[in-house]
N, CA, C and O of each residue as an XYZ file, in Angstrom:
920
protein
N      98.267     28.120    -19.767
C      98.206     29.247    -20.715
C      96.922     29.206    -21.545
O      96.218     30.206    -21.687
N      96.641     28.033    -22.081
C      95.476     27.914    -22.961
C      94.162     28.106    -22.216
O      93.160     28.527    -22.794
N      94.181     27.789    -20.918
C      92.915     27.831    -20.182
C      92.392     29.255    -20.037
O      91.208     29.457    -19.769
N      93.283     30.260    -20.216
C      92.838     31.647    -20.119
C      92.325     32.172    -21.453
O      91.921     33.331    -21.545
N      92.335     31.356    -22.460
C      91.814     31.752    -23.758
C      90.296     31.933    -23.643
O      89.602     30.987    -23.270
N      89.765     33.120    -23.951
C      88.314     33.333    -23.866
C      87.531     32.339    -24.713
O      86.386     32.013    -24.400
N      88.149     31.862    -25.782
C      87.483     30.895    -26.641
C      87.161     29.605    -25.881
O      86.163     28.940    -26.160
N      88.022     29.265    -24.918
C      87.792     28.054    -24.128
C      86.445     28.120    -23.416
O      85.713     27.132    -23.359
N      86.127     29.285    -22.880
C      84.884     29.426    -22.130
C      83.665     29.380    -23.047
O      82.577     28.998    -22.616
N      83.843     29.764    -24.299
C      82.744     29.643    -25.252
C      82.409     28.172    -25.473
O      81.240     27.792    -25.536
N      83.453     27.350    -25.590
C      83.240     25.909    -25.744
C      82.714     25.288    -24.449
O      81.843     24.420    -24.485
N      83.241     25.730    -23.314
C      82.971     25.050    -22.046
C      81.680     25.486    -21.366
O      81.110     24.725    -20.584
N      81.213     26.688    -21.649
C      80.093     27.241    -20.893
C      78.822     26.379    -20.927
O      78.244     26.130    -19.870
N      78.366     25.913    -22.098
C      77.137     25.096    -22.096
C      77.254     23.847    -21.222
O      76.328     23.507    -20.485
N      78.398     23.168    -21.311
C      78.593     21.968    -20.497
C      78.679     22.314    -19.021
O      78.189     21.568    -18.174
N      79.299     23.440    -18.713
C      79.393     23.873    -17.320
C      78.017     24.168    -16.742
O      77.719     23.794    -15.608
N      77.192     24.833    -17.515
C      75.828     25.119    -17.058
C      75.037     23.827    -16.839
O      74.276     23.704    -15.879
N      75.232     22.872    -17.745
C      74.560     21.578    -17.581
C      75.038     20.881    -16.319
O      74.238     20.277    -15.606
N      76.335     20.958    -16.035
C      76.889     20.329    -14.837
C      76.320     20.969    -13.570
O      75.995     20.273    -12.607
N      76.202     22.286    -13.579
C      75.629     22.984    -12.420
C      74.174     22.607    -12.227
O      73.717     22.429    -11.098
N      73.439     22.484    -13.336
C      72.031     22.078    -13.246
C      71.916     20.655    -12.729
O      71.037     20.354    -11.920
N      72.800     19.777    -13.191
C      72.777     18.385    -12.737
C      73.037     18.298    -11.239
O      72.371     17.541    -10.532
N      74.008     19.074    -10.755
C      74.293     19.069     -9.327
C      73.114     19.604     -8.524
O      72.816     19.112     -7.436
N      72.450     20.610     -9.068
C      71.257     21.140     -8.409
C      70.177     20.080     -8.313
O      69.531     19.934     -7.275
N      69.980     19.333     -9.404
C      68.964     18.286     -9.418
C      69.283     17.184     -8.403
O      68.393     16.689     -7.712
N      70.564     16.806     -8.323
C      70.968     15.769     -7.372
C      70.712     16.235     -5.945
O      70.117     15.514     -5.144
N      71.166     17.443     -5.635
C      70.988     17.964     -4.283
C      69.515     18.108     -3.930
O      69.103     17.844     -2.801
N      68.730     18.532     -4.915
C      67.305     18.724     -4.688
C      66.591     17.389     -4.457
O      65.846     17.235     -3.490
N      66.828     16.426     -5.357
C      66.151     15.134     -5.251
C      66.612     14.371     -4.014
O      65.790     13.834     -3.271
N      67.927     14.321     -3.794
C      68.434     13.594     -2.634
C      68.011     14.284     -1.334
O      67.621     13.633     -0.365
N      68.100     15.618     -1.340
C      67.704     16.355     -0.148
C      66.250     16.109      0.225
O      65.909     16.008      1.403
N      65.411     16.014     -0.775
C      63.990     15.789     -0.508
C      63.709     14.371     -0.041
O      63.072     14.167      0.992
N      64.182     13.397     -0.798
C      63.803     12.012     -0.508
C      64.675     11.340      0.555
O      64.364     10.239      1.010
N      65.756     11.997      0.944
C      66.529     11.471      2.074
C      65.838     11.802      3.394
O      66.159     11.231      4.437
N      64.888     12.731      3.332
C      64.135     13.096      4.542
C      62.808     12.365      4.647
O      62.105     12.490      5.650
N      62.458     11.597      3.608
C      61.192     10.865      3.620
C      61.461      9.397      3.946
O      62.158      8.702      3.208
N      60.910      8.948      5.039
C      61.112      7.579      5.501
C      60.367      6.611      4.594
O      59.207      6.848      4.258
N      61.020      5.522      4.194
C      60.305      4.520      3.398
C      59.323      3.767      4.282
O      59.529      3.657      5.490
N      58.280      3.259      3.697
C      57.164      2.715      4.467
C      57.551      1.504      5.309
O      56.904      1.228      6.320
N      58.588      0.783      4.914
C      59.029     -0.403      5.656
C      60.056     -0.067      6.738
O      60.404     -0.918      7.556
N      60.536      1.173      6.737
C      61.523      1.575      7.726
C      62.850      0.840      7.593
O      63.528      0.592      8.590
N      63.224      0.490      6.354
C      64.440     -0.289      6.108
C      65.616      0.645      5.823
O      65.565      1.476      4.916
N      66.665      0.491      6.610
C      67.870      1.265      6.372
C      68.610      0.732      5.152
O      68.370     -0.387      4.698
N      69.514      1.558      4.632
C      70.224      1.186      3.420
C      70.986     -0.115      3.515
O      70.962     -0.916      2.580
N      71.667     -0.341      4.638
C      72.460     -1.557      4.768
C      71.581     -2.802      4.764
O      71.966     -3.836      4.218
N      70.408     -2.705      5.369
C      69.487     -3.844      5.366
C      68.915     -4.063      3.967
O      68.754     -5.202      3.528
N      68.613     -2.977      3.278
C      68.128     -3.100      1.897
C      69.187     -3.756      1.019
O      68.865     -4.570      0.154
N      70.449     -3.402      1.243
C      71.541     -4.001      0.466
C      71.593     -5.502      0.689
O      71.763     -6.264     -0.262
N      71.448     -5.934      1.931
C      71.468     -7.363      2.248
C      70.332     -8.094      1.541
O      70.521     -9.185      1.003
N      69.152     -7.483      1.549
C      67.985     -8.100      0.911
C      68.184     -8.208     -0.597
O      67.910     -9.248     -1.195
N      68.662     -7.129     -1.204
C      68.818     -7.104     -2.659
C      69.949     -8.010     -3.128
O      69.841     -8.647     -4.176
N      71.022     -8.072     -2.367
C      72.120     -8.980     -2.725
C      71.658    -10.425     -2.643
O      71.970    -11.234     -3.517
N      70.922    -10.746     -1.604
C      70.405    -12.110     -1.466
C      69.404    -12.419     -2.573
O      69.371    -13.534     -3.094
N      68.597    -11.441     -2.926
C      67.609    -11.620     -3.997
C      68.282    -11.987     -5.312
O      67.729    -12.736     -6.117
N      69.482    -11.450     -5.522
C      70.224    -11.718     -6.761
C      71.244    -12.839     -6.613
O      72.021    -13.103     -7.531
N      71.240    -13.491     -5.470
C      72.158    -14.600     -5.254
C      73.612    -14.188     -5.134
O      74.508    -14.977     -5.433
N      73.854    -12.961     -4.701
C      75.219    -12.446     -4.587
C      75.684    -12.563     -3.132
O      75.699    -11.578     -2.394
N      76.054    -13.748     -2.744
C      76.460    -13.985     -1.361
C      77.937    -13.692     -1.122
O      78.401    -13.716      0.019
N      78.670    -13.419     -2.184
C      80.106    -13.156     -2.054
C      80.441    -11.671     -2.012
O      81.616    -11.303     -2.012
N      79.425    -10.813     -1.977
C      79.643     -9.371     -1.953
C      79.619     -8.861     -0.514
O      78.651     -9.083      0.214
N      80.670     -8.188     -0.115
C      80.752     -7.608      1.225
C      80.120     -6.223      1.249
O      80.016     -5.555      0.220
N      79.702     -5.806      2.430
C      79.141     -4.467      2.629
C      80.000     -3.745      3.657
O      80.211     -4.235      4.767
N      80.486     -2.581      3.272
C      81.330     -1.789      4.163
C      80.852     -0.343      4.177
O      80.170      0.113      3.260
N      81.227      0.367      5.238
C      80.956      1.792      5.301
C      82.044      2.564      4.587
O      83.170      2.084      4.454
N      81.715      3.751      4.129
C      82.689      4.617      3.472
C      82.404      6.048      3.929
O      81.245      6.461      3.970
N      83.438      6.803      4.271
C      83.201      8.186      4.708
C      82.769      9.072      3.551
O      82.978      8.749      2.382
N      82.167     10.188      3.908
C      81.798     11.155      2.886
C      80.303     11.238      2.632
O      79.501     10.542      3.255
N      79.955     12.107      1.699
C      78.573     12.398      1.343
C      78.314     11.921     -0.078
O      78.962     12.383     -1.017
N      77.375     11.005     -0.239
C      77.062     10.415     -1.543
C      78.307      9.814     -2.191
O      78.552      9.989     -3.384
N      79.073      9.115     -1.391
C      80.288      8.443     -1.874
C      80.046      6.953     -2.108
O      80.994      6.187     -2.280
N      78.798      6.551     -2.115
C      78.436      5.145     -2.263
C      78.908      4.605     -3.613
O      78.791      5.273     -4.641
N      79.447      3.375     -3.590
C      79.893      2.764     -4.841
C      80.114      1.262     -4.654
O      80.222      0.761     -3.535
N      80.174      0.575     -5.772
C      80.491     -0.853     -5.767
C      81.883     -1.022     -6.336
O      82.192     -0.483     -7.398
N      82.734     -1.772     -5.633
C      84.099     -2.032     -6.070
C      84.179     -3.452     -6.632
O      84.157     -4.415     -5.866
N      84.272     -3.597     -7.962
C      84.304     -4.944     -8.552
C      85.582     -5.706     -8.255
O      85.600     -6.933     -8.343
N      86.649     -5.004     -7.903
C      87.914     -5.681     -7.627
C      87.844     -6.484     -6.337
O      88.325     -7.615     -6.281
N      87.250     -5.907     -5.308
C      87.147     -6.597     -4.018
C      85.755     -7.157     -3.756
O      85.495     -7.723     -2.695
N      84.848     -6.994     -4.744
C      83.457     -7.437     -4.575
C      82.863     -6.826     -3.311
O      82.324     -7.533     -2.460
N      82.968     -5.514     -3.202
C      82.524     -4.826     -1.995
C      81.569     -3.695     -2.335
O      81.824     -2.894     -3.235
N      80.472     -3.644     -1.602
C      79.504     -2.559     -1.720
C      79.785     -1.590     -0.578
O      79.656     -1.952      0.591
N      80.166     -0.369     -0.910
C      80.522      0.609      0.116
C      79.440      1.684      0.195
O      79.089      2.315     -0.802
N      78.930      1.872      1.399
C      77.804      2.776      1.615
C      78.175      3.881      2.597
O      78.800      3.624      3.626
N      77.790      5.100      2.273
C      78.001      6.228      3.172
C      77.015      6.140      4.328
O      75.986      5.472      4.231
N      77.337      6.818      5.418
C      76.486      6.761      6.605
C      75.082      7.287      6.321
O      74.099      6.777      6.859
N      74.995      8.313      5.471
C      73.695      8.890      5.155
C      72.794      7.966      4.366
O      71.596      8.218      4.242
N      73.358      6.903      3.835
C      72.587      5.902      3.095
C      72.461      4.615      3.900
O      71.377      4.041      3.997
N      73.562      4.168      4.473
C      73.579      2.883      5.179
C      72.688      2.867      6.407
O      72.046      1.858      6.698
N      72.645      3.984      7.134
C      71.949      3.998      8.424
C      70.669      4.819      8.430
O      70.136      5.131      9.494
N      70.181      5.162      7.271
C      68.973      5.986      7.179
C      67.887      5.233      6.410
O      68.129      4.778      5.292
N      66.689      5.096      6.998
C      65.601      4.372      6.319
C      64.793      5.272      5.384
O      63.584      5.431      5.556
N      65.460      5.852      4.404
C      64.792      6.802      3.518
C      64.517      6.194      2.151
O      65.050      5.141      1.804
N      63.679      6.872      1.388
C      63.411      6.455      0.015
C      64.676      6.628     -0.833
O      64.988      5.785     -1.674
N      65.395      7.722     -0.604
C      66.624      7.959     -1.358
C      67.642      6.848     -1.127
O      68.316      6.413     -2.061
N      67.750      6.394      0.106
C      68.703      5.327      0.435
C      68.388      4.059     -0.345
O      69.298      3.378     -0.819
N      67.113      3.739     -0.480
C      66.732      2.540     -1.235
C      67.171      2.646     -2.685
O      67.679      1.681     -3.258
N      66.974      3.819     -3.280
C      67.357      3.990     -4.677
C      68.855      3.899     -4.887
O      69.318      3.258     -5.831
N      69.609      4.538     -4.012
C      71.069      4.530     -4.142
C      71.622      3.134     -3.930
O      72.476      2.678     -4.690
N      71.140      2.455     -2.902
C      71.608      1.087     -2.629
C      71.281      0.167     -3.797
O      72.127     -0.615     -4.231
N      70.058      0.258     -4.307
C      69.649     -0.616     -5.404
C      70.498     -0.354     -6.652
O      70.834     -1.284     -7.386
N      70.841      0.908     -6.887
C      71.688      1.239     -8.033
C      73.058      0.580     -7.908
O      73.576      0.028     -8.879
N      73.642      0.636     -6.718
C      74.960      0.029     -6.519
C      74.887     -1.494     -6.577
O      75.813     -2.139     -7.068
N      73.815     -2.061     -6.088
C      73.625     -3.509     -6.233
C      73.465     -3.849     -7.712
O      73.867     -4.924     -8.158
N      72.878     -2.933     -8.463
C      72.783     -3.118     -9.912
C      74.158     -3.287    -10.536
O      74.339     -4.106    -11.436
N      75.129     -2.511    -10.059
C      76.503     -2.675    -10.544
C      77.064     -4.040    -10.145
O      77.804     -4.664    -10.906
N      76.706     -4.491     -8.952
C      77.178     -5.804     -8.504
C      76.623     -6.918     -9.388
O      77.321     -7.888     -9.681
N      75.373     -6.778     -9.810
C      74.802     -7.792    -10.705
C      75.448     -7.722    -12.081
O      75.645     -8.749    -12.731
N      75.779     -6.511    -12.527
C      76.510     -6.371    -13.794
C      77.839     -7.112    -13.724
O      78.219     -7.823    -14.654
N      78.529     -6.934    -12.620
C      79.826     -7.585    -12.432
C      79.673     -9.100    -12.437
O      80.469     -9.812    -13.050
N      78.649     -9.585    -11.753
C      78.426    -11.035    -11.674
C      78.105    -11.628    -13.039
O      78.432    -12.782    -13.316
N      77.462    -10.834    -13.886
C      77.071    -11.307    -15.220
C      78.109    -10.974    -16.292
O      77.891    -11.242    -17.474
N      79.239    -10.390    -15.882
C      80.262     -9.963    -16.844
C      79.679     -9.034    -17.904
O      79.934     -9.185    -19.099
N      78.900     -8.085    -17.441
C      78.278     -7.104    -18.323
C      79.373     -6.354    -19.092
O      80.229     -5.712    -18.483
N      79.348     -6.433    -20.406
C      80.463     -5.963    -21.215
C      80.802     -4.483    -21.014
O      81.977     -4.162    -20.835
N      79.830     -3.572    -21.036
C      80.203     -2.168    -20.837
C      80.918     -1.916    -19.510
O      81.807     -1.066    -19.439
N      80.541     -2.644    -18.461
C      81.227     -2.496    -17.167
C      82.670     -2.971    -17.264
O      83.578     -2.316    -16.753
N      82.881     -4.108    -17.919
C      84.233     -4.626    -18.092
C      85.062     -3.692    -18.963
O      86.248     -3.483    -18.708
N      84.437     -3.136    -19.983
C      85.138     -2.208    -20.864
C      85.554     -0.965    -20.099
O      86.678     -0.488    -20.246
N      84.656     -0.443    -19.285
C      84.977      0.752    -18.498
C      86.127      0.477    -17.539
O      87.034      1.298    -17.400
N      86.091     -0.676    -16.877
C      87.173     -1.021    -15.955
C      88.503     -1.147    -16.686
O      89.546     -0.749    -16.168
N      88.460     -1.706    -17.898
C      89.676     -1.862    -18.678
C      90.245     -0.546    -19.163
O      91.443     -0.443    -19.423
N      89.389      0.469    -19.287
C      89.833      1.777    -19.763
C      90.503      2.608    -18.678
O      91.229      3.555    -18.980
N      90.265      2.263    -17.431
C      90.743      3.102    -16.324
C      92.238      3.386    -16.389
O      92.624      4.549    -16.273
N      93.108      2.383    -16.569
C      94.551      2.679    -16.592
C      94.956      3.634    -17.713
O      95.725      4.569    -17.490
N      94.439      3.398    -18.914
C      94.837      4.258    -20.036
C      94.214      5.646    -19.922
O      94.805      6.634    -20.357
N      93.027      5.717    -19.341
C      92.389      7.021    -19.147
C      93.167      7.833    -18.116
O      93.376      9.033    -18.298
N      93.596      7.183    -17.038
C      94.399      7.875    -16.031
C      95.689      8.417    -16.643
O      96.127      9.519    -16.312
N      96.291      7.635    -17.537
C      97.511      8.080    -18.214
C      97.210      9.235    -19.156
O      97.897     10.256    -19.145
N      96.177      9.062    -19.968
C      95.850     10.081    -20.957
C      95.374     11.389    -20.360
O      95.585     12.451    -20.947
N      94.726     11.330    -19.184
C      94.154     12.535    -18.583
C      95.212     13.535    -18.153
O      94.968     14.741    -18.177
N      96.402     13.046    -17.756
C      97.452     13.995    -17.376
C      98.520     14.159    -18.453
O      99.073     15.246    -18.617
N      98.813     13.080    -19.192
C      99.846     13.166    -20.222
C      99.333     13.856    -21.485
O     100.081     14.583    -22.138
N      98.057     13.634    -21.834
C      97.493     14.213    -23.045
C      97.595     15.730    -23.087
O      98.132     16.273    -24.053
N      97.093     16.442    -22.064
C      97.191     17.906    -22.087
C      98.633     18.409    -22.130
O      98.920     19.418    -22.775
N      99.540     17.710    -21.446
C     100.949     18.123    -21.447
C     101.525     18.053    -22.858
O     102.163     18.994    -23.330
N     101.288     16.920    -23.524
C     101.798     16.755    -24.883
C     101.155     17.757    -25.837
O     101.813     18.298    -26.725
N      99.862     17.994    -25.639
C      99.171     18.929    -26.525
C      99.749     20.335    -26.384
O     100.034     21.000    -27.380
N      99.918     20.780    -25.147
C     100.422     22.131    -24.913
C     101.856     22.272    -25.434
O     102.208     23.295    -26.022
N     102.677     21.243    -25.217
C     104.044     21.277    -25.743
C     104.034     21.366    -27.272
O     104.773     22.148    -27.870
N     103.179     20.545    -27.888
C     103.081     20.576    -29.348
C     102.587     21.907    -29.855
O     103.050     22.409    -30.880
N     101.635     22.481    -29.123
C     101.086     23.780    -29.534
C     102.130     24.877    -29.403
O     102.262     25.727    -30.283
N     102.875     24.853    -28.291
C     103.903     25.874    -28.073
C     105.070     25.733    -29.053
O     105.653     26.725    -29.492
N     105.399     24.484    -29.386
C     106.529     24.226    -30.282
C     106.118     24.199    -31.749
O     106.941     23.986    -32.639
N     104.820     24.421    -31.981
C     104.296     24.372    -33.348
C     104.527     22.996    -33.977
O     104.790     22.878    -35.174
N     104.422     21.959    -33.138
C     104.630     20.572    -33.575
C     103.266     19.881    -33.651
O     102.727     19.419    -32.645
N     102.731     19.825    -34.859
C     101.375     19.293    -35.045
C     101.252     17.851    -34.570
O     100.297     17.517    -33.868
N     102.193     16.993    -34.933
C     102.104     15.574    -34.595
C     102.095     15.352    -33.077
O     101.355     14.507    -32.573
N     102.911     16.106    -32.365
C     102.961     15.978    -30.907
C     101.644     16.430    -30.283
O     101.122     15.783    -29.375
N     101.123     17.530    -30.772
C      99.843     18.029    -30.266
C      98.717     17.050    -30.584
O      97.823     16.842    -29.763
N      98.758     16.449    -31.776
C      97.737     15.476    -32.165
C      97.772     14.250    -31.260
O      96.728     13.714    -30.887
N      98.980     13.808    -30.909
C      99.110     12.683    -29.993
C      98.512     13.026    -28.630
O      97.843     12.201    -28.007
N      98.761     14.244    -28.182
C      98.179     14.684    -26.923
C      96.664     14.698    -26.977
O      95.991     14.323    -26.018
N      96.135     15.135    -28.115
C      94.677     15.175    -28.275
C      94.090     13.764    -28.247
O      93.042     13.540    -27.641
N      94.756     12.822    -28.895
C      94.274     11.435    -28.905
C      94.253     10.865    -27.498
O      93.285     10.217    -27.101
N      95.328     11.105    -26.737
C      95.384     10.607    -25.364
C      94.304     11.259    -24.506
O      93.648     10.593    -23.706
N      94.129     12.558    -24.680
C      93.127     13.268    -23.896
C      91.715     12.801    -24.236
O      90.834     12.791    -23.376
N      91.504     12.412    -25.504
C      90.164     11.990    -25.938
C      89.693     10.719    -25.245
O      88.500     10.414    -25.257
N      90.616      9.974    -24.641
C      90.229      8.760    -23.937
C      89.295      9.064    -22.780
O      88.472      8.228    -22.407
N      89.415     10.252    -22.211
C      88.508     10.656    -21.145
C      87.078     10.761    -21.635
O      86.144     10.381    -20.929
N      86.903     11.276    -22.848
C      85.566     11.367    -23.431
C      85.016      9.984    -23.741
O      83.825      9.731    -23.559
N      85.884      9.081    -24.210
C      85.466      7.704    -24.474
C      85.005      7.049    -23.177
O      83.991      6.352    -23.152
N      85.752      7.277    -22.106
C      85.387      6.716    -20.800
C      84.029      7.249    -20.345
O      83.189      6.487    -19.865
N      83.814      8.554    -20.496
C      82.536      9.151    -20.102
C      81.389      8.595    -20.934
O      80.279      8.414    -20.431
N      81.661      8.322    -22.216
C      80.634      7.762    -23.093
C      80.291      6.333    -22.691
O      79.116      5.968    -22.641
N      81.300      5.525    -22.405
C      81.073      4.140    -21.990
C      80.351      4.083    -20.648
O      79.608      3.141    -20.373
N      80.575      5.095    -19.818
C      79.950      5.130    -18.499
C      78.429      5.231    -18.589
O      77.726      4.699    -17.730
N      77.920      5.893    -19.600
C      76.468      6.112    -19.702
C      75.668      4.812    -19.706
O      74.782      4.663    -18.865
N      75.934      3.854    -20.614
C      75.141      2.621    -20.582
C      75.324      1.846    -19.282
O      74.400      1.165    -18.836
N      76.506      1.942    -18.664
C      76.735      1.248    -17.394
C      75.811      1.808    -16.319
O      75.161      1.054    -15.595
N      75.756      3.121    -16.220
C      74.945      3.752    -15.182
C      73.448      3.646    -15.465
O      72.663      3.387    -14.553
N      73.052      3.842    -16.707
C      71.633      3.727    -17.052
C      71.118      2.308    -16.806
O      70.014      2.114    -16.297
N      71.937      1.320    -17.177
C      71.538     -0.065    -16.982
C      71.435     -0.400    -15.497
O      70.523     -1.120    -15.090
N      72.354      0.109    -14.687
C      72.303     -0.141    -13.251
C      71.032      0.440    -12.638
O      70.446     -0.156    -11.734
N      70.609      1.596    -13.127
C      69.382      2.202    -12.620
C      68.153      1.399    -13.027
O      67.221      1.240    -12.238
N      68.150      0.891    -14.260
C      67.026      0.050    -14.687
C      66.948     -1.211    -13.836
O      65.862     -1.635    -13.440
N      68.095     -1.802    -13.559
C      68.129     -2.983    -12.697
C      67.623     -2.631    -11.296
O      66.907     -3.411    -10.668
N      68.006     -1.452    -10.821
C      67.602     -1.020     -9.484
C      66.081     -0.932     -9.370
O      65.493     -1.450     -8.420
N      65.457     -0.282    -10.331
C      64.003     -0.138    -10.299
C      63.310     -1.493    -10.356
O      62.319     -1.726     -9.664
N      63.840     -2.377    -11.183
C      63.243     -3.694    -11.332
C      63.335     -4.500    -10.041
O      62.349     -5.098     -9.610
N      64.513     -4.519     -9.424
C      64.680     -5.350     -8.232
C      63.931     -4.778     -7.032
O      63.474     -5.535     -6.175
N      63.799     -3.470     -6.960
C      63.038     -2.873     -5.868
C      61.566     -3.256     -5.947
O      60.908     -3.468     -4.929
N      61.062     -3.339     -7.177
C      59.669     -3.754     -7.358
C      59.501     -5.261     -7.134
O      58.510     -5.700     -6.550
N      60.462     -6.035     -7.594
C      60.387     -7.489     -7.423
C      60.417     -7.893     -5.953
O      59.743     -8.841     -5.549
N      61.191     -7.178     -5.168
C      61.309     -7.513     -3.746
C      60.243     -6.836     -2.889
O      60.113     -7.145     -1.705
N      59.488     -5.923     -3.473
C      58.458     -5.231     -2.715
C      58.995     -4.218     -1.730
O      58.300     -3.842     -0.786
N      60.224     -3.769     -1.934
C      60.814     -2.803     -1.004
C      60.238     -1.406     -1.170
O      60.327     -0.582     -0.260
N      59.650     -1.137     -2.328
C      59.043      0.174     -2.538
C      57.611      0.009     -3.029
O      57.276     -0.954     -3.719
N      56.788      0.960     -2.661
C      55.429      1.009     -3.171
C      55.411      1.800     -4.469
O      56.432      2.356     -4.874
N      54.275      1.851     -5.111
C      54.170      2.607     -6.361
C      54.444      4.082     -6.127
O      55.062      4.749     -6.957
N      53.976      4.588     -4.986
C      54.200      5.994     -4.669
C      55.678      6.261     -4.397
O      56.213      7.288     -4.815
N      56.335      5.340     -3.698
C      57.756      5.522     -3.376
C      58.637      5.386     -4.616
O      59.723      5.961     -4.683
N      58.164      4.629     -5.581
C      58.939      4.425     -6.799
C      59.177      5.746     -7.517
O      60.211      5.929     -8.160
N      58.238      6.652     -7.411
C      58.390      7.973     -8.025
C      59.595      8.694     -7.434
O      60.373      9.311     -8.162
N      59.748      8.616     -6.124
C      60.883      9.248     -5.470
C      62.198      8.604     -5.857
O      63.193      9.297     -6.072
N      62.210      7.276     -5.949
C      63.417      6.557     -6.354
C      63.819      6.971     -7.769
O      64.995      7.222     -8.033
N      62.861      7.042     -8.663
C      63.146      7.445    -10.040
C      63.715      8.861    -10.094
O      64.610      9.147    -10.889
N      63.194      9.735     -9.251
C      63.676     11.111     -9.224
C      65.143     11.171     -8.816
O      65.932     11.903     -9.413
N      65.501     10.400     -7.797
C      66.892     10.373     -7.327
C      67.811      9.787     -8.399
O      68.877     10.335     -8.677
N      67.396      8.679     -8.993
C      68.234      8.017     -9.993
C      68.357      8.840    -11.276
O      69.418      8.869    -11.899
N      67.283      9.499    -11.661
C      67.326     10.333    -12.873
C      68.268     11.514    -12.680
O      69.009     11.881    -13.592
N      68.236     12.107    -11.492
C      69.129     13.230    -11.207
C      70.579     12.777    -11.238
O      71.443     13.471    -11.772
N      70.840     11.612    -10.665
C      72.205     11.084    -10.673
C      72.670     10.791    -12.093
O      73.825     11.047    -12.435
N      71.778     10.255    -12.923
C      72.127      9.946    -14.309
C      72.505     11.204    -15.083
O      73.364     11.168    -15.964
N      71.855     12.317    -14.747
C      72.135     13.571    -15.446
C      73.569     14.032    -15.200
O      74.161     14.688    -16.056
N      74.132     13.697    -14.039
C      75.516     14.086    -13.764
C      76.485     13.389    -14.716
O      77.511     13.960    -15.084
N      76.162     12.160    -15.115
C      77.029     11.441    -16.051
C      76.906     12.013    -17.465
O      77.876     12.037    -18.223
N      75.711     12.467    -17.804
C      75.525     13.135    -19.092
C      76.323     14.437    -19.107
O      76.959     14.779    -20.104
N      76.279     15.159    -17.985
C      77.026     16.413    -17.884
C      78.532     16.168    -17.972
O      79.256     16.955    -18.581
N      79.000     15.083    -17.367
C      80.424     14.752    -17.426
C      80.859     14.483    -18.863
O      81.944     14.892    -19.276
N      80.011     13.796    -19.617
C      80.314     13.543    -21.025
C      80.338     14.849    -21.809
O      81.214     15.060    -22.647
N      79.374     15.723    -21.536
C      79.313     17.007    -22.236
C      80.559     17.839    -21.946
O      81.083     18.501    -22.842
N      81.034     17.812    -20.712
C      82.238     18.556    -20.361
C      83.463     17.988    -21.071
O      84.302     18.738    -21.572
N      83.561     16.660    -21.111
C      84.698     16.032    -21.780
C      84.699     16.355    -23.267
O      85.749     16.641    -23.842
N      83.529     16.308    -23.889
C      83.437     16.579    -25.321
C      83.728     18.053    -25.622
O      84.403     18.363    -26.604
N      83.224     18.956    -24.787
C      83.441     20.385    -25.034
C      84.925     20.737    -24.964
O      85.421     21.513    -25.781
N      85.631     20.168    -23.991
C      87.069     20.421    -23.878
C      87.814     19.800    -25.051
O      88.761     20.385    -25.577
N      87.383     18.616    -25.454
C      87.998     17.946    -26.599
C      87.810     18.764    -27.871
O      88.734     18.883    -28.676
N      86.634     19.319    -28.053
C      86.373     20.145    -29.236
C      87.231     21.405    -29.231
O      87.685     21.862    -30.280
N      87.446     21.957    -28.051
C      88.304     23.149    -27.944
C      89.724     22.822    -28.384
O      90.321     23.551    -29.176
N      90.258     21.726    -27.866
C      91.605     21.317    -28.263
C      91.671     20.999    -29.755
O      92.650     21.337    -30.420
N      90.640     20.354    -30.277
C      90.615     20.024    -31.704
C      90.592     21.292    -32.551
O      91.230     21.355    -33.602
N      89.853     22.304    -32.089
C      89.798     23.583    -32.806
C      91.180     24.227    -32.861
O      91.600     24.741    -33.898
N      91.882     24.191    -31.723
C      93.241     24.741    -31.692
C      94.179     23.950    -32.594
O      95.048     24.513    -33.260
N      93.987     22.637    -32.602
C      94.851     21.789    -33.423
C      94.669     22.088    -34.903
O      95.640     22.102    -35.660
N      93.437     22.326    -35.314
C      93.195     22.663    -36.719
C      93.846     23.998    -37.071
O      94.346     24.177    -38.182
N      93.839     24.929    -36.123
C      94.512     26.189    -36.368
C      96.012     26.015    -36.510
O      96.658     26.680    -37.320
N      96.556     25.107    -35.707
C      97.997     24.814    -35.793
C      98.337     24.199    -37.138
O      99.380     24.488    -37.724
N      97.447     23.349    -37.617
C      97.702     22.685    -38.909
C      97.684     23.685    -40.046
O      98.467     23.575    -40.990
N      96.795     24.659    -39.960
C      96.717     25.669    -41.037
C      97.973     26.528    -41.084
O      98.334     27.078    -42.124
N      98.648     26.633    -39.901
C      99.855     27.450    -39.856
C     101.063     26.733    -40.451
O     102.050     27.369    -40.821
N     100.979     25.367    -40.544
C     102.124     24.600    -41.067
C     102.302     24.846    -42.571
O     103.212     24.288    -43.184
């Protein structure tokens, strides 16, 4: 019911536009540099092996994962999962994506606090993401301020998660650039392409935070209106 409120779109539109721009940047940067072969002709899976060894991470497995840009590091199983477009392609984009995910593996090995905090938030965020809106809408419909406020608090955990994600992702990208230069996997010219891919990806996390905050502000605005009616 609330989602059809025109006011919602006033709050959501700026974040939505940012999200669309971020996706455009990702598609543009990845599309360009996934077609440019890196000078060493190293595929993503081989780059992952080199970078993991460079960081002394011999306990991390490498597996394939279906999909497009679905690459990720799983700290629970110590597994680096690479999509076919990254694992089997010797592109500049593949080097950047692989190095970023290895960056997460090094964070895990070092017990990087923001990464641990984000992992710890996952269960409560999953709960709050579906229960929060339900409680809020029930409270709003029943004119029950306390119930709606509880829903808002639970829903706000998603924004906290998006905020914590930023330092995790930015730090992984910084690690990626550093290790690529230390290992000599990229030249100075190729580094520009890697930075372009990583910067575009980072913008998607900023957009996710903006979307979470905009929705949270909308709910908070409604909650204040409910309070004035009490």
